[in-house]
C-alpha positions in Angstrom: 103.2 -20.6 17.7 103.6 -19.8 14.0 100.7 -17.8 12.6 99.5 -16.4 15.9 100.0 -12.7 16.7 102.2 -11.8 19.7 102.8 -15.4 20.6 99.2 -16.3 21.6 97.7 -19.7 20.8 94.5 -19.8 18.7 91.5 -21.3 20.7 89.8 -24.2 18.9 86.0 -24.2 18.5 84.3 -27.4 20.0 82.0 -29.3 17.7 78.2 -28.7 18.0 76.3 -31.4 20.0 74.1 -33.8 18.0 70.3 -33.0 18.0 68.1 -34.9 20.5 66.3 -37.9 19.2 62.6 -37.3 18.3 60.0 -38.4 20.9 58.6 -41.9 20.3 55.5 -41.5 18.2 52.2 -42.8 19.7 51.1 -46.0 18.0 48.7 -45.1 15.3 45.4 -47.0 15.4 44.2 -48.5 12.1 41.2 -46.6 10.8 39.5 -49.8 9.7 39.8 -51.2 13.2 38.4 -48.0 14.7 35.4 -48.1 12.3 34.8 -51.8 13.0 34.9 -51.0 16.7 32.4 -48.2 16.3 30.0 -50.4 14.4 30.2 -53.2 17.0 29.7 -50.7 19.8 26.6 -49.2 18.1 25.2 -52.7 17.4 25.6 -53.8 21.0 24.1 -50.5 22.3 21.1 -50.9 20.0 20.6 -54.5 21.2 20.8 -53.4 24.8 18.3 -50.6 24.1 15.9 -53.0 22.6 16.2 -55.3 25.7 15.8 -52.3 28.1 12.8 -51.0 26.2 11.3 -54.5 26.4 11.9 -54.6 30.2 10.4 -51.2 30.7 7.3 -52.0 28.6 6.7 -55.3 30.4 7.0 -53.7 33.8 3.9 -54.0 35.9 3.3 -51.4 38.6 3.1 -52.7 42.1 3.4 -51.4 45.6 6.7 -53.4 45.7 9.2 -52.1 48.1 8.4 -50.6 51.4 6.1 -47.7 50.9 7.3 -44.2 51.5 3.9 -42.8 52.7 1.7 -44.4 55.2 -1.3 -43.2 57.1 -2.5 -44.1 60.6 -4.6 -47.2 60.2 -8.2 -47.0 61.4 -10.2 -50.0 62.4 -12.6 -51.2 59.7 -16.1 -50.2 60.7 -19.2 -52.2 59.6 -20.6 -49.0 58.1 -17.3 -47.9 56.5 -17.7 -45.5 53.6 -17.1 -47.0 50.2 -14.4 -45.4 48.1 -14.2 -46.5 44.5 -11.0 -45.9 42.4 -10.9 -46.0 38.7 -7.7 -46.9 36.8 -7.0 -48.8 40.0 -4.2 -51.0 38.6 -1.9 -48.1 37.7 0.8 -47.2 40.1 -1.1 -44.2 41.4 -4.2 -46.4 41.7 -2.4 -49.0 43.7 -1.1 -46.4 46.2 -4.4 -44.6 46.3 -6.3 -47.8 47.2 -3.7 -48.6 49.9 -3.9 -45.3 51.6 -7.7 -45.1 51.4 -7.8 -48.6 53.0 -5.5 -47.4 55.8 -7.9 -44.5 56.4 -10.7 -47.0 57.1 -12.5 -46.9 53.7 -14.0 -50.0 52.1 -12.1 -49.7 48.8 -13.2 -51.2 45.5 -11.8 -50.4 42.1 -11.9 -51.1 38.4 -9.0 -51.3 35.9 -10.8 -48.9 33.6 -13.6 -46.4 34.0 -16.5 -48.6 35.0 -18.4 -47.6 38.2 -20.7 -50.3 39.6 -24.4 -49.6 39.7 -24.9 -51.6 42.9 -23.3 -50.7 46.3 -23.2 -47.0 45.7 -19.8 -45.6 46.8 -19.6 -42.5 48.9 -16.6 -41.2 47.0 -15.4 -41.9 43.5 -11.8 -41.2 42.7 -11.2 -41.0 38.9 -7.5 -41.0 37.9 -8.1 -39.2 34.6 -4.4 -38.6 34.0 -3.7 -42.3 34.1 -6.1 -43.1 31.2 -4.5 -44.7 28.2 -4.6 -43.0 24.8 -4.5 -39.3 23.8 -8.2 -38.8 24.3 -8.5 -41.3 27.2 -8.9 -38.6 30.0 -11.8 -37.0 28.2 -13.6 -40.3 27.3 -13.2 -41.9 30.7 -14.2 -38.8 32.7 -17.3 -38.4 30.6 -18.2 -42.1 31.3 -17.5 -41.9 35.0 -19.5 -38.6 35.4 -22.4 -40.0 33.5 -22.5 -43.2 35.6 -22.2 -41.3 38.9 -25.0 -39.0 37.9 -27.3 -42.0 37.4 -26.6 -43.3 40.9 -28.9 -42.4 43.8 -27.6 -40.7 45.8 -24.8 -39.6 43.5 -21.3 -40.0 45.1 -18.8 -37.3 45.6 -16.2 -37.1 42.8 -12.4 -36.5 43.0 -10.7 -36.0 39.7 -6.9 -36.4 39.2 -5.8 -34.2 36.3 -2.4 -32.6 35.5 -1.0 -29.2 36.5 0.0 -28.5 32.9 -3.6 -28.6 31.9 -4.1 -25.2 33.5 -1.2 -23.4 31.9 0.4 -22.8 28.5 3.2 -25.4 28.4 4.8 -23.9 25.4 6.1 -20.9 27.5 7.7 -20.4 30.9 5.4 -20.9 33.8 7.1 -19.9 37.0 5.6 -20.0 40.5 2.3 -20.9 38.9 -1.1 -21.4 40.5 -4.6 -22.3 39.6 -5.3 -18.7 38.5 -3.2 -19.3 35.4 -6.0 -20.8 33.3 -6.0 -21.5 29.5 -8.9 -22.1 27.3 -7.3 -24.6 24.9 -4.2 -26.6 24.2 -2.3 -27.6 21.1 -1.4 -30.8 23.0 -4.4 -33.1 22.5 -3.8 -35.0 25.7 -3.8 -31.7 27.8 -6.9 -30.6 25.8 -8.5 -33.9 26.8 -7.7 -33.2 30.5 -9.2 -29.7 30.2 -12.4 -31.3 28.9 -12.3 -33.7 31.8 -12.1 -30.8 34.2 -15.0 -29.1 32.5 -17.1 -32.3 32.7 -16.3 -32.3 36.5 -17.8 -28.8 36.8 -21.0 -30.0 35.0 -21.2 -32.9 37.3 -21.0 -30.7 40.3 -23.7 -28.4 38.9 -26.0 -31.2 38.0 -25.7 -33.0 41.4 -25.3 -30.0 43.6 -22.3 -31.4 45.3 -18.8 -29.9 45.6 -16.0 -31.7 43.9 -12.2 -31.7 44.0 -9.8 -31.5 41.1 -6.2 -32.5 41.9 -3.4 -31.4 39.6 -0.1 -33.1 40.3 2.8 -31.7 38.5 5.2 -34.0 36.7 3.9 -37.2 38.3 6.6 -39.9 38.7 7.2 -43.1 40.6 8.9 -46.5 40.5 7.5 -47.2 37.0 10.0 -45.3 34.7 8.6 -43.4 31.7 10.0 -45.3 28.8 11.0 -42.3 26.7 12.8 -40.4 29.5 14.5 -43.5 30.8 15.7 -44.4 27.3 16.9 -40.9 26.7 19.0 -40.9 29.9 20.5 -44.4 29.5 21.4 -43.6 25.9 23.5 -40.6 27.0 21.0 -37.9 26.1 21.5 -36.3 29.5 25.1 -35.7 28.8 24.1 -33.3 26.0 21.7 -31.2 28.2 24.1 -29.9 30.8 23.2 -26.3 30.2 19.4 -26.8 30.4 17.8 -23.7 31.8 14.6 -25.3 33.2 13.4 -25.2 36.8 10.6 -27.7 37.7 8.6 -29.3 40.5 7.8 -33.0 40.7 5.1 -35.1 42.4 5.9 -38.6 43.6 2.9 -41.0 43.1 2.7 -41.7 46.8 2.5 -38.0 47.6 -0.2 -37.7 44.9 -2.0 -40.7 46.4 -1.8 -39.0 49.8 -3.5 -35.9 48.3 -6.2 -38.3 47.0 -6.7 -39.6 50.5 -6.9 -36.1 52.0 -9.4 -35.1 49.3 -11.6 -38.1 50.1 -11.6 -37.2 53.8 -12.6 -33.7 52.9 -15.4 -34.9 50.7 -16.8 -37.1 53.5 -16.6 -34.3 56.1 -19.0 -32.0 54.1 -22.7 -32.2 54.3 -24.4 -34.5 51.8 -27.1 -33.0 49.6 -29.5 -35.2 47.7 -31.3 -34.6 44.4 -34.4 -33.7 46.3 -32.4 -31.0 48.2 -31.1 -29.6 44.9 -34.7 -29.5 43.6 -35.7 -27.5 46.6 -32.8 -25.2 46.2 -30.8 -26.6 49.1 -27.4 -26.4 47.5 -26.7 -23.4 45.4 -23.5 -22.7 43.6 -21.6 -26.0 44.2 -17.8 -25.5 43.9 -15.0 -27.4 42.2 -11.9 -26.9 44.3 -8.8 -27.1 42.1 -5.5 -27.7 43.8 -2.0 -28.0 42.6 -0.1 -31.0 44.1 3.7 -31.1 44.2 6.4 -32.5 46.5 7.2 -29.0 47.5 10.8 -28.5 46.2 11.9 -26.7 43.0 14.7 -28.5 41.1 16.9 -27.4 38.2 17.1 -29.7 35.2 20.9 -29.9 35.5 20.5 -31.1 39.2 18.0 -33.8 38.2 20.4 -35.0 35.5 23.1 -35.2 38.1 20.9 -37.2 40.4 20.0 -39.6 37.6 23.7 -40.0 36.9 24.5 -40.8 40.6 21.7 -43.3 41.1 21.0 -44.8 37.7 24.7 -44.6 36.6 23.7 -43.1 33.3 26.2 -40.7 31.6 26.4 -37.4 33.5 25.6 -34.0 32.0 29.1 -32.9 30.9 28.7 -31.2 27.5 27.0 -27.8 28.1 28.3 -26.3 24.9 26.1 -28.7 22.9 22.9 -27.8 24.7 22.1 -24.8 22.5 22.8 -26.7 19.3 20.9 -29.9 20.3 17.9 -28.4 22.1 16.0 -27.8 18.8 16.8 -31.4 17.8 15.5 -32.8 21.1 12.4 -30.6 20.8 11.6 -32.1 17.4 12.5 -35.7 18.3 10.8 -35.7 21.8 8.7 -32.6 22.2 7.8 -33.4 25.8 11.5 -33.7 26.8 12.4 -30.6 24.8 9.8 -28.5 26.7 10.9 -30.1 30.0 14.5 -29.1 29.5 13.9 -25.8 27.8 11.2 -24.1 29.8 10.6 -23.2 33.4 7.5 -25.0 34.8 7.3 -25.0 38.5 4.5 -24.5 40.9 4.6 -23.0 44.4 1.9 -24.4 46.7 0.8 -22.0 49.3 -0.8 -24.7 51.5 1.4 -26.2 54.2 3.1 -29.4 53.4 1.5 -32.6 54.6 3.5 -34.1 57.5 2.8 -37.6 56.2 4.3 -36.8 52.7 7.6 -38.3 51.6 10.4 -35.7 51.6 11.4 -34.7 48.0 15.0 -35.9 48.2 14.0 -39.3 49.6 11.1 -39.7 47.1 13.4 -38.8 44.2 16.2 -41.2 45.3 13.6 -44.0 45.8 12.1 -43.5 42.3 15.5 -43.3 40.5 16.6 -46.5 42.2 13.4 -48.1 41.0 14.1 -47.0 37.5 17.6 -48.4 37.6 16.3 -51.8 39.0 13.6 -52.0 36.3 16.0 -51.3 33.5 18.6 -53.7 34.7 22.4 -53.5 34.8 22.8 -53.8 31.1 21.1 -50.4 30.6 24.2 -48.7 32.2 26.3 -49.8 29.2 24.2 -48.1 26.5 25.7 -44.7 27.0 29.3 -45.8 27.3 29.0 -47.9 24.2 27.7 -44.9 22.2 30.5 -42.9 23.6 33.0 -45.5 22.4 31.5 -45.3 18.9 31.6 -41.5 18.9 35.3 -41.6 20.0 36.3 -44.1 17.3 34.5 -42.2 14.6 36.1 -38.9 15.8 39.5 -40.5 15.9 39.1 -41.6 12.2 38.1 -38.0 11.3 41.1 -36.4 13.0 43.0 -34.1 10.5 46.2 -35.4 8.8 49.6 -34.4 10.1 50.4 -32.1 7.3 47.7 -29.6 8.4 48.7 -26.8 10.8 47.6 -28.7 13.9 49.5 -29.3 17.1 51.3 -32.7 16.5 50.7 -33.9 20.0 46.9 -33.4 19.5 46.9 -35.3 16.2 48.8 -38.2 17.7 47.2 -38.3 21.2 43.7 -37.4 20.0 42.4 -40.9 19.5 43.8 -42.1 22.8 42.2 -39.1 24.6 38.8 -39.8 23.0 38.9 -43.4 23.9 40.0 -42.5 27.4 37.0 -40.3 27.8 34.7 -43.1 26.6 36.4 -45.4 29.2 35.6 -42.9 31.9 32.0 -43.2 30.9 32.2 -47.0 31.3 33.9 -46.7 34.7 31.2 -44.3 35.8 28.5 -46.7 34.7 30.0 -49.7 36.6 30.4 -47.8 39.9 27.8 -48.5 42.6 24.9 -46.1 43.0 25.1 -43.5 45.6 23.0 -44.1 48.8 21.9 -40.4 48.9 21.5 -37.6 46.5 24.0 -34.7 46.2 22.9 -31.4 47.7 21.4 -29.0 45.2 23.2 -25.7 44.8 21.6 -22.3 45.2 18.8 -21.5 42.8 18.9 -18.1 41.3 15.6 -16.5 40.2 14.7 -17.4 36.6 16.2 -15.1 34.0 14.0 -13.6 31.3 15.5 -14.0 27.9 15.1 -11.7 25.0 15.6 -8.0 24.4 18.3 -6.4 22.3 22.0 -6.8 22.6 23.7 -4.8 25.4 20.5 -2.9 26.4 18.6 -6.1 27.1 15.1 -5.3 28.1 16.0 -1.6 28.7 13.9 -0.3 25.8 10.8 -2.2 26.9 11.3 -0.9 30.4 11.7 2.7 29.4 8.5 2.5 27.3 6.4 1.5 30.3 7.8 -0.5 33.2 4.4 -1.2 34.8 3.0 -2.9 31.7 6.2 -5.0 31.2 6.4 -6.0 34.9 2.6 -6.8 35.1 2.9 -9.0 32.0 5.9 -10.8 33.3 4.4 -11.1 36.8 1.4 -12.9 35.3 3.8 -15.5 33.9 6.8 -15.6 36.3 4.9 -14.6 39.4 7.0 -13.8 42.4 10.7 -13.7 41.4 12.3 -13.1 38.0 15.4 -11.5 36.7 16.1 -9.5 33.5 19.2 -7.8 32.2 19.0 -4.0 31.5 22.1 -2.4 30.1 24.3 -5.2 31.5 22.9 -5.0 35.0 20.9 -7.9 36.5 17.5 -6.5 37.7 15.5 -8.9 39.9 11.8 -8.1 40.5 10.2 -9.1 43.8 6.4 -9.5 43.4 4.0 -11.4 45.6 3.6 -11.2 49.4 6.5 -13.4 50.5 8.9 -11.6 48.1 7.5 -8.2 49.0 7.7 -8.8 52.7 11.3 -9.8 52.2 11.9 -6.5 50.4 10.3 -4.2 52.9 11.7 -5.9 56.0 15.3 -5.8 54.8 17.8 -3.5 56.5 20.0 -1.1 54.7 22.9 -3.4 55.2 21.0 -6.1 53.3 19.2 -4.0 50.6 20.5 -0.5 50.3 18.8 2.5 48.7 21.8 4.7 48.3 23.5 3.1 45.3 20.4 2.8 43.2 18.8 6.2 43.8 21.8 8.2 42.6 19.6 9.3 39.7 17.9 11.7 42.2 21.1 13.6 42.9 20.6 16.1 40.0 17.3 17.0 41.6 17.8 16.7 45.3 21.5 17.6 45.4 24.7 16.3 47.0 24.9 14.9 50.6 21.1 14.7 50.8 19.3 11.4 51.4 20.6 8.9 48.8 24.0 10.7 48.4 24.7 10.8 52.1 26.5 8.1 54.2 24.1 5.6 55.8 24.5 7.0 59.3 23.7 10.6 58.1 20.9 9.3 55.9 19.3 7.6 58.9 19.5 10.8 60.9 17.9 12.8 58.1 15.0 10.4 58.0 14.7 10.4 61.7 14.5 14.2 61.7 11.6 14.1 59.2 9.7 11.4 61.2 10.0 13.4 64.4 8.7 16.4 62.6 5.6 14.6 61.6 4.5 13.8 65.1 0.9 14.3 66.4 1.6 17.7 67.8 3.0 19.0 64.5 0.2 17.4 62.4 -2.4 19.0 64.7 -0.7 22.4 64.1 -0.6 21.8 60.3 -4.4 21.0 59.9 -5.7 24.6 60.4 -3.2 25.8 57.8 -4.4 23.2 55.3 -8.0 24.1 55.9 -7.4 27.8 55.7 -5.5 27.5 52.4 -8.2 25.2 50.9 -11.1 27.3 51.9 -9.4 30.5 50.6 -8.5 28.8 47.3 -12.0 27.6 46.6 -13.5 30.9 47.7 -11.3 32.9 45.3 -10.4 30.5 42.4 -13.8 28.9 41.9 -17.0 30.7 40.9 -20.4 29.7 42.1 -20.6 27.1 39.3 -18.4 26.0 36.5 -16.1 23.2 35.2 -12.5 22.4 36.2 -9.8 19.9 35.7 -9.0 18.3 39.0 -5.4 17.7 38.1 -4.8 21.5 37.6 -6.9 22.4 40.6 -5.1 20.2 43.1 -1.7 20.9 41.6 -2.2 24.6 42.3 -3.9 24.1 45.7 -1.5 21.7 47.2 1.6 23.7 46.3 0.0 26.3 48.6 -0.8 23.9 51.5 2.7 22.3 51.2 4.5 25.7 51.2 2.4 26.9 54.1 2.9 23.8 56.3 6.5 22.7 55.2 8.4 25.6 53.8 7.6 28.6 56.0 5.6 31.8 55.6 8.3 33.6 53.6 8.0 31.2 50.7 4.2 31.0 51.0 3.8 34.8 51.0 6.1 35.8 48.3 7.6 33.0 46.2 5.0 30.2 45.8 4.3 30.8 42.1 8.0 30.8 41.2 8.5 27.6 43.3 5.5 26.0 41.5 7.0 26.8 38.0 10.5 25.6 39.0 9.1 22.5 40.6 7.3 21.5 37.4 10.7 21.5 35.5 12.3 19.4 38.2 9.5 16.9 38.1 9.7 16.5 34.3 13.4 15.7 34.8 12.6 12.4 36.6 11.5 9.7 34.2 12.1 5.9 34.0 14.8 6.8 31.4 16.5 8.9 34.1 16.9 5.8 36.4 19.6 4.4 34.0 20.9 7.5 32.3 20.4 10.4 34.8 23.1 12.6 33.2 22.0 12.1 29.5 21.9 15.5 27.7 18.2 15.4 27.0 16.0 18.5 26.9 14.2 17.5 30.1 17.5 17.0 31.9 18.8 20.3 30.8 15.7 22.1 32.0 15.9 20.1 35.3 19.5 21.3 35.9 18.6 24.9 35.2 15.6 24.8 37.5 17.7 23.3 40.3 20.1 26.3 40.1 17.2 28.7 40.1 15.6 27.0 43.1 18.9 27.2 45.1 19.0 30.9 44.4 15.4 31.5 45.6 15.8 29.4 48.8 19.2 30.7 49.6 17.8 34.2 50.3 15.0 32.8 52.5 17.4 30.5 54.4 19.9 33.4 55.0 17.1 35.6 56.3 15.9 32.9 58.6 19.4 32.2 59.9 19.8 35.9 60.7 16.5 35.9 62.5 17.5 32.9 64.5 20.7 34.6 65.5 18.5 37.5 66.9 16.5 34.9 68.9 13.5 34.9 66.6 12.0 31.4 66.0 9.3 29.9 63.8 7.3 26.8 64.4 7.8 25.2 61.0 9.9 22.6 59.3 12.3 25.1 57.8 13.3 26.1 61.4 13.8 22.4 62.3 16.3 22.1 59.4 18.2 25.2 60.4 18.5 24.1 64.0 19.4 20.5 63.1 22.9 19.1 64.0 24.3 15.7 63.1 25.4 13.7 66.1 29.1 13.7 67.1 31.1 10.8 65.9 32.5 9.1 69.0 35.0 6.4 69.5 33.1 3.7 71.3 36.1 2.3 73.0 37.5 5.6 74.4 34.5 7.9 74.2 36.7 10.5 72.4 34.8 12.7 69.9 36.3 12.0 66.5 34.1 14.4 64.5 31.9 17.1 65.8 28.4 17.1 64.3 27.6 19.9 61.9 24.4 21.5 60.6 23.0 21.6 57.1 24.5 23.9 54.5 22.1 26.2 52.5 22.4 23.8 49.5 21.5 20.8 51.7 18.5 22.6 53.2 17.4 23.4 49.7 17.7 19.8 48.7 15.6 18.7 51.7 13.0 21.3 50.9 12.8 19.8 47.4 12.5 16.3 48.8 9.6 17.4 51.0 8.0 19.3 48.1 8.1 16.1 46.0 6.7 14.0 48.9 4.1 16.5 50.2 2.9 18.1 47.0 3.1 15.8 44.0 1.9 12.6 45.7 -1.0 14.4 47.5 -2.1 16.4 44.5 -2.2 13.2 42.3 -4.0 11.2 45.0 -6.6 14.0 45.5 -7.3 14.0 41.7 -7.6 10.2 41.6 -9.8 10.2 44.7 -12.2 12.6 42.9 -12.3 10.4 39.8 -13.1 7.4 41.9 -15.8 8.6 44.2 -17.5 10.7 41.5 -17.6 7.7 39.1 -19.0 5.5 41.8 -22.2 7.1 43.1 -22.8 4.6 45.8 -19.4 5.4 47.3 -20.0 9.1 47.0 -23.3 8.7 48.9 -21.5 6.9 51.7 -19.0 9.7 52.1 -21.8 12.4 52.0 -23.7 10.5 54.7 -20.5 10.3 56.8 -20.0 14.0 56.5 -23.5 14.7 57.7 -23.0 12.2 60.6 -19.7 13.8 61.6 -20.5 17.5 61.5 -23.5 19.0 63.2 -24.7 22.6 62.8 -21.7 24.9 63.7 -19.1 22.1 63.8 -15.8 22.8 62.2 -13.2 20.7 60.5 -10.2 19.9 62.8 -7.6 17.3 63.4 -10.0 15.1 65.6 -12.9 15.2 63.2 -10.7 14.2 60.3 -9.5 11.1 62.2 -13.1 10.1 62.8 -14.0 9.8 59.1 -13.3 6.1 58.6 -15.1 6.0 55.2 -13.0 8.8 53.8 -9.8 7.2 55.0 -10.8 3.9 53.4 -11.6 5.6 50.1 -8.2 7.2 50.2 -6.6 3.9 50.9 -8.4 2.2 48.1 -7.5 5.0 45.7 -3.8 4.6 46.7 -4.1 0.9 46.2 -5.3 1.3 42.6 -3.2 4.4 41.8 0.0 4.4 43.9 1.9 7.7 43.1 5.3 5.8 42.7 5.6 2.8 40.5 8.9 1.4 41.7 10.9 0.9 44.9 14.6 0.0 44.2 17.4 -1.4 46.2 20.8 -2.9 45.7 21.5 -6.4 47.2 24.5 -6.0 49.6 24.5 -9.6 50.8 23.0 -12.7 49.3 19.3 -12.8 50.1 17.2 -16.0 50.3 13.6 -15.6 49.3 11.6 -18.9 49.4 13.7 -21.5 47.6 15.7 -18.9 45.6 18.8 -16.9 46.4 19.2 -13.4 45.0 23.0 -12.8 44.5 24.9 -9.9 45.9 25.2 -7.1 43.4 21.7 -7.5 41.9 19.4 -4.5 41.7 16.0 -5.5 43.1 12.8 -3.7 42.3 9.2 -3.9 43.6 6.5 -2.6 41.4 3.6 -1.2 43.5 0.8 -1.2 40.9 1.6 -4.8 39.9 1.6 -5.9 43.6 -1.4 -3.8 44.6 -3.6 -5.3 41.8 -2.2 -8.9 41.9 -5.4 -11.0 41.3 -3.9 -13.9 43.3 -4.2 -11.9 46.5 -6.9 -9.2 45.9 -10.5 -10.0 45.1 -11.8 -7.9 42.2 -8.4 -6.4 42.1 -9.2 -3.8 39.4 -12.4 -2.6 41.1 -12.8 0.5 43.5 -14.1 -1.1 46.7 -13.1 0.9 49.8 -15.0 -1.4 52.1 -12.4 -4.1 51.5 -10.5 -2.3 54.3 -13.5 -2.2 56.6 -13.5 -4.3 59.8 -14.7 -7.9 59.1 -13.7 -7.8 55.4 -11.5 -10.7 54.3 -8.9 -8.1 53.2 -9.2 -5.9 56.3 -5.9 -7.3 57.8 -3.9 -6.1 54.8 -4.0 -2.4 55.8 -5.4 -0.1 58.5 -6.8 3.1 57.1 -7.2 4.4 60.7 -3.6 4.1 61.7 -2.2 4.3 58.2 -0.1 1.2 58.9 0.2 -2.4 57.5 -2.1 -4.9 59.1 -1.3 -8.4 60.2 -1.3 -9.6 56.6 1.5 -7.4 55.6 3.3 -7.2 52.3 0.3 -6.8 50.0 -0.6 -3.1 50.2 2.6 -1.4 48.8 1.6 2.2 48.2 3.7 3.6 51.1 6.4 0.9 51.0 7.0 -0.7 54.4 9.4 -1.4 57.1 11.7 1.3 58.4 11.6 3.0 55.0 7.8 3.3 55.0 6.8 6.8 53.8 7.2 9.1 56.8 4.7 11.6 55.5 1.8 9.2 55.0 -0.2 10.6 58.0 0.3 14.1 56.7 -0.9 13.1 53.3 -4.1 11.4 54.6 -4.9 14.5 56.6 -4.3 16.9 53.7 -6.4 14.9 51.2 -9.2 14.2 53.6 -9.4 17.9 54.7 -9.6 19.1 51.1 -12.2 16.6 50.0 -14.3 17.2 53.2 -14.4 20.9 52.2 -15.4 20.0 48.6 -18.2 17.6 49.7 -19.5 20.2 52.2 -19.5 23.2 50.0 -20.2 21.9 46.4 -22.3 19.6 44.3 -19.9 17.7 42.0 -20.4 15.8 38.8 -17.8 14.0 36.7 -18.2 15.0 33.1 -15.2 13.2 31.5 -14.1 9.6 31.3 -11.7 8.3 34.0 -8.3 8.5 32.3 -5.7 5.8 32.3 -2.6 6.3 34.6 0.5 7.6 32.8 3.0 5.0 33.7 5.7 6.6 31.6 6.4 9.0 34.5 8.1 8.2 37.8 5.2 9.7 39.7 2.1 8.5 38.1 -0.7 10.9 37.4 -3.6 10.6 35.0 -2.9 10.6 31.2 -5.8 13.0 30.5 -7.9 15.5 32.3 -10.4 14.7 35.0 -13.2 17.2 34.2 -15.7 18.0 37.0 -18.7 20.3 36.9 -19.3 22.0 40.2 -22.1 24.1 41.8 -21.6 25.9 45.1 -24.1 25.1 47.8 -22.5 27.0 50.7 -21.5 30.6 50.2 -17.9 31.4 51.3 -17.4 33.7 54.3 -17.8 37.4 53.4 -19.6 36.6 50.1 
């Protein structure tokens, strides 16, 4: 115990444990061995490629396996029509001959483009797209057409071209159709096909017989394209995992089916001989051009996955390299680069043929044929290249003295080789018996724009021009990003019908029309809960019933007659924009706002309204609170409007308390009460319904002013520009006026309803110049439109001018033709001018929207505009003295950019003059 204080023993410190032994190092692979392995793998892969290319090149098309498409056989008749097929030894030719024979034709063919001079065929099918050589389609079509023209009688001609001949393949072509024509191509083969189609038109004109041009899109079959098959087996598909393209395909048997149907159609038409043509028996022969596809849209990534499943080529697993390697692929194989980098798909409006092979079955059948033709050895090409890449990468791994994770340096070569082994295992697995299901397709996304804002700047400059341009390219559905938000545009009847038929629980207005709150106010329309919003709309609809409209018409007529009697001299010149802006604020205040405002405050309301209107622009949609000059003036005008209306509303409330009542819309709003909120299970009232506050009534009056004044004044101005610039239409309306009104007859509700010509003219004016340019909704649940799915959270927009003038669905879409809505017209079913409702062919006339959100004031607007113009046509001679201005699409409510100057001369003196 010596040396320890107080007798305590000193505690000894235990020795430190020895450090753990280092983990065993992974065996390092000799770099020379890895390089030799890489060289051997490349050599073997190249050898296999040469063998596969030789097999693919020597492949001869044949009907081979059991056909996918078959037609009901008809007994061979002694007088069976003869069908002649050129390029008859190609795969498409073989199937076309088979199906024509099944239809009862006596089929003959040539391997080239020779048409026999004896035994004149009834139908000649020329497979121009199957001709060899870059200029083969042009040369062979010219030869076939010349030979057919020399035959007597000349046969009917069916030409098989390519869908890409009708569009610009260097850019996206979505939902395309035969309206998307181009005049020339940089691709010489597509240029040759265009020449072939032009030669077909000359043939039809010279013989006087209709012809058919079929355009299959991306024709494929059991005979694999050498370049594409080699690309996939060599592992090229693994590098294209992030390909953006959507495409359609056409299996050769489905294309051959279209050939058979075309031949039947040609035989069902009346024959016309050269003598008939000389006598003028066949004028304006037509070439019917038709797109042919299997009917499904595929993404490039899905097709790569299908090829990996069936052909056992390397799957698409390297999306990060797509952006880097896409330019390389475009340079090396331009056709593949375009296929993987651009959207090219076609939507056929014709119903699918029940005899056609389903797209998934046709695709599986063809890919299996490709794999069988290439042989089992082709599966090893991609894995061998993967082994070579892994070995070279292992050699290039950084040395251990660099700041790299040691485990990565030591395990890297083994991981790379393991990945290559997985490629090999994948290649040796048996092919799947069926294709995997394709995931949901989102609408194609438009690229471009500036960072963060996306296409926002282009949109703010003029949304109609931007949407119209994109609609001509992407057609029915496309998406762009604006300020980080996905905006999907729905154009075309199917998409537009889906838009207008949706419920608020599917596509909601509220979240996207918040930009109107600074104008309309809080708790009004788009700022109110859905249940209250529906009650507000229902109140407006009920206030526009027949009895109310009948009572409004005399007020409109009285205001208009008084205005023209006092504001217009016996003759002079006016701007219709200013005239109708001043007049319709009077008619709107008289019919909608009550006598107090009409009598005392209408000029103040007009001034304030102008400031409110200027505060709603396309820019306001995305930045409604931005401190711009227009927004500041808007906010000041809103406060002033509340002050003016508050006095009127208070006075009216006091009068109502005394038992005084008025028959106008202001009284309806003062009397309105929301429904009680009731517990459905117990029947207990949870919340008693309340009425509108003064601020809410002011907001609703502003809403009605926007709906009843601005749209009607603009439509009245455009109607004047249209009928005065089309003398034949003006004459029709003047004749209708004389037929409707005899001596002493007066304008009234019933007479306005009888003027069908006037109502058609208003309808056509609204088609060409809809007051609103956009309808907007937010997607609350995923929505399927055709083959695409619009995801939840997207903002969807429908552009009325673009839809109303879509040349795919409107004949002479830019022309003022009111009789397109007349009974018996091909477009009469799109819209009823009499009832102001959509016709059977709904979803095309968009000026009033549609569905349960269709404009509730449309009948009022028609009555107001027709009454004013009936007075003008009755009392004045009118002449347009300025050019018809362009529409100002920079505003949310679209008026003319310039004045509409009219010279007038009174022909009926006003009362008391």
